N, C-alpha and C positions, 0 to 999 in steps of 0.2 A: 245305529242305522248304517247300512252299507252305502258306500259312496262310489259312484261311477266316475271314471275319467274317460277322456277321449281314447286312450289306449284300450280301455275295457270295451268300449263300443266297437272299436276296430277289431278286437279279438272275437267278439260275437259275430261280426260279419264274416270274418275269415273262417270261423267254425262252420257257418252255414255253407260257405263255398266248399270246404273240405267234405262236408256231408254229401253235397251234390256230386263231387268227384268220386266219392265212394260208391254212390249209386250207379254212376256210369261204369265204373270198374266192375261192379257186380253184374250188370247187364252184359258187358263184354265177355266176362267169363262164362256166363250161361250160354251166350250165343256161340262161343267157342266150343263148349261142350256139345251143343246141338250139331254144329258143323262137323266136329270130330266123330260123333256117333253116326251121323249120316254117312260120313266117308267110310267108316269101318263097315257099316251095313252094306254099302255098295261094293266094297272090296270083298266081303264075304260072299255076296251073290255072284260076283264075277269069278271068284275062285271056284265056287261050286259049279258054275257053268263050264269051266274048263276041265272039270273032272280029273284034276291032277292030284296026285298023292304026294304031298310034300310036307315038310315040317310046318310051313306056314298054315296049310289047310287044317292041320291038326290042332291049331290054336283056336280057342273059343272067341274068334273075332266077332261073330254075330252077337254073342251074348254081351261082350264088352261094348260093342256099338250100341246095342239096344239100351243098356244101362246108361251110357253117356247121353244118348239121345233123350231118354226119358228124364234123366236128371237135369238136363239143360232146360227142357220145356217146363219141368216142375219148378225149377229155380226162377224162371222168368215169371211164371204164374204167381208163385208165392211172393216174389219181390214186388209185383204189381199190387197185390192185395195189402201186403205189409206197408208199402210206401204210402198208399192212401190213408191207412190207419195212422201211420206215423205223422203224416202231414196234418191230419186233423188234430192229433195230440200236440204237435208243435205249435199249431195256430192257437189252440186254447192256451197253451203255456205262454206264448208270446204276448197274447192279449193280457193275461194275468200279470206278467212282468211289466208290460208297458203301463198298465193301470196302477200298479203298486209303486213303481219306481220312476214314472215319468217326471215328477217334480225333482227327484234326485238327479236324474240324467240331465234335465234342463239346467239345473244349478251347476252341474259338472261342466257342461258345455260353456256356460257363461264364465265360470271361473277360469277355464282354459283360455278363453278369448281375452279375459282381463289380465292374465299373467304375462302375455306377450303378444306381439303382432304377427308371429309366424303362422299360427293357425288361421287367423283371419286372412292373411295375405294368400294362403294356399287355397282356401275354400270359398272366399266371398268375392263377388263382383263389385265394382265401384258403386253401382246402384244399390246393392244390398248394404254395403258399408254406410252409404248416405242414410239409408232408412234406419239402420241400427243407431247411428249417432242422433238422428232426429228424434227417434223414440226415447232414447236415453235422456236427451235434453228435456223432452216433454215431461218425463217422470220427475226429473230433478226440479224443474221450475213450476210444475203443476199446471201448465197451460200449453196445450198441444198446438194451438194456432200461433201463439207467440214463438214457440220453439221452431216451428216450420219457417217462419219469416226470419228469425235470427240465424238459423242455419243457412238459409238461402243467401243472406248477406255475407256470412262467414265464408261460404263456399266460393262466392264470386270474388271475394277479396284475397283469401288465403289459399284455398285449394287450387283455384284456377290461375293463381299468380305465376306458378311454375318457377319463378326465380326469386330467391330470398337474399336480401342484403343484410350485412352485419357490420357493426361498428362504423356507421356512416358519419362523416363530418362534412358539413356544408359551409363553406367560407364565402361570405358575400362582402364585397368592397364597393362602397357607393362614393363616387368621386365626380369631379367636374368633367364634362366631355372635352376631348382634345380640340374640337372646333369651337373657338370662342363665340361664334354666331349662335351656337346651341346652348350656351351657358345659362341664358335666362329662362329657358324652357325645360331643359332636361338634365337628368343626372346620368352618368355612365355607370352601369352596374355590371360587375364582373363576378360570376358565380362559379365556384369550383366544388365538385363532388368527389369525395374519396370514400371508398367502401370496399368490403370484401364479399365475394360471392362465388358460387359455382355457376358459371354462365350457362344459361339455357338457350338463349337466342344467339345465333351466329351473326346477326346484324343488329345495329342500333340506329334508330332514326331520330332526328331532331327536326321538329316542324314549328315554324312560327306563323301565326295566322291572326287576322283581324275579325274572323267570323266566329261568333260565340258558339253557334251550333257545331261547327267543324271542330272547335276546340273540345267541346264536350264529348264528341265521338272519339277523338284521339286519346282522351284521358281515361278510357275504360280500363279496368284492371286486367292484368295479365298480358298486356301487349309489350311491344319492344319500341314504343315511340315516346320520346320526351317532348311534350308540347309546351309552347309558350304563347300566351295571348297578348296581343298588342292592341290597345284601345285605338279604334279608327279615328277618334277625335284628336289623337296626338299629332296628326299630320305627317307621320312617318310611314313610309311605304313598307309594309310587312315583308315584301320580297327583297328588300335591300339589305346589304351587310351593315348598314348604319343601324337598322332595327335589331338585327340579331346575327351573331356569327359564332360558330364553334371554332375555337382556336387550338384546342388540344384534346387528345384522347389517348390514354395510355393503359395498356394491360401489362401488369408487372412492371418491368423496366423498358418495355417496348412501346415506342410511339407509333401509332397507326395512322395511315393516310385517311384524310377526310374528303369525301366527295360532296359537292354542292350542286343543287339543281333548283330551278324555279318554275313555277306555273303561273297561270293568270291570277291566282288568288293567294298563293303562299310560296314559301321557299322551304327546302328540305335538305338536311345534311345526313349523309349515310356513312357508317363506319362498318367495315367487315372485320369481325373478330376471328382470331385463329381458332381452329378446331382443337378441343381439349377432351381428354378422357375425364368423365365426371368423378372417377375414383381418384383423380389427382388432388382433389380437395379444393380449398378456397384459393382464389387468386385476387390480387389487389387491382382495382380499376379506378381510374380517375379521369375526369374530363372537365373542361373549362369552356364556358361560353360567355360572350359579352353582349349586352343589350342596353336599352335605354329605359328610363323611368320618367314619367311626366311629373314635373315639379309640383304642379297644382294638385296632382293626385295625392302626394305626400304619403304613399304607402306602397309596399312591395309584398306580394304574396308568393310563397314557395310551397309547393305541395310534395307529398310523398308519392313516388312513382311505383314502387314495389313494396311488398311486405318487408319491413325493415326492423331489425333488432338493435337497439341502442343507437340513438341518433343525436347529433349535436349541430345546432345552427349558430354560426358566429357572424354577426353583422358589425362592420367597421365603416365609420364615416371618414372620408378623406377629402372633405370639402369645407371651406370656411363658411359656406352658407348654411350648414347644418349645426344646430345648437344641441340637439339630443336625439337619441333613438330609444324607442320602446317596442315591446313585442306583445302580440296577442296570441295566446296559446290555443291552437286548434288541433292539438294532439290528444285524442281520446285514449290515453294509455291508462292501465290499471295502477301504475305507480305515479306519484306526483312529479311534475316537471320542476326543474331547477333553473332559475333565472339569475344570471350573474351580470351585473352592470358595472362596467369599469368607470371610475371617476374621471371626469374631464380634466380638471385642474389645468386649464389653458390648452390642453391637447385636443386630440380628436376623439369624439365619443365612440364607444363600442359597447355591445351587449351580446351575451351568449345565453342560449336556452338549450337545455339538454334533458333527455329522458332515458330511462332504462326500460327494457322490455320491448314488446312488439307494438309497432304502429302500422297502420294499413293505408293503402291508397285512398285518396280524397281527403286525408288529413293533411295538415300543414301548419305554417307559421306566417303571421302577418307582421311585417316590420313597419312601424309608423315613424315617419320622419318629421321632426319639428325644425322649422327653419328659424333663422335668427331674424 
């Protein structure tokens, strides 16, 4: 069985173009003969009218012109007839080839697309690629409706994410607040993120709010906003630095300035990142923020903000009021997570949870605090 490749298909198209060029050249040659013959006939008549006896008039200019003129017209007429016949033959031949080899050509196209992404990137629009992926997924799982919904979720979380984090470490320290008046109600929580990425956004925003609806809008995948929700029953104003404060943001070894602003409902921190060439590769980013956790709540939730590959959460207690820490895994990764709990032995409890592979926004980890 003959096998077609993308190169063979391109060769067929190029052959068709060359044949059309050949027809144009034939028509131009015939037209040139007609014009040359007409010119010679006119010259012969002109010389005859002058009644001059020269070497030129002795030449058979009229006969040559008549031959060229007739050959040109005959060529155009024959080319027109033969072209129609050849077009009919080519159409019949093309239909036969398409009928006999369409499955082979289809398989060749699919194999070319499967071998690498260069062909797909060159010929397919994003909408076409989405449809190809959705159809392929439907064939694999045997459920078109489920495939459509699964791919919609994947596209919202991964494709529209734009920024992908690698080797993320989240360090969380839970301690007593610096103000003794708050010690009976709150814990101070210091969270530090360290990760590698190729930055897509040139700005990062940190927003703390007590409005659940506002928080849900801020945590949509693909944005450049890190949101923190503060329970309004805590009695802490979400607009105050007591509730939330970004204390550090570093790109590489460079500490960046942090701007703070407040509104009637929330406060926002903004960091402007330096422009970089995406070809420069990964850069290390870290940031730290401080907030409070209500003691009666006895749990802290941290979510994944961007598609992240390989992530580790470390929780450390630095308060005599805490007897132990435990975690609830909300990381829907394909590989199992690992939980490492450090023995207390009279010291401060700590626990670590880590996973390999990709996790996506809206996943996260809950740290449960057990008081003495």
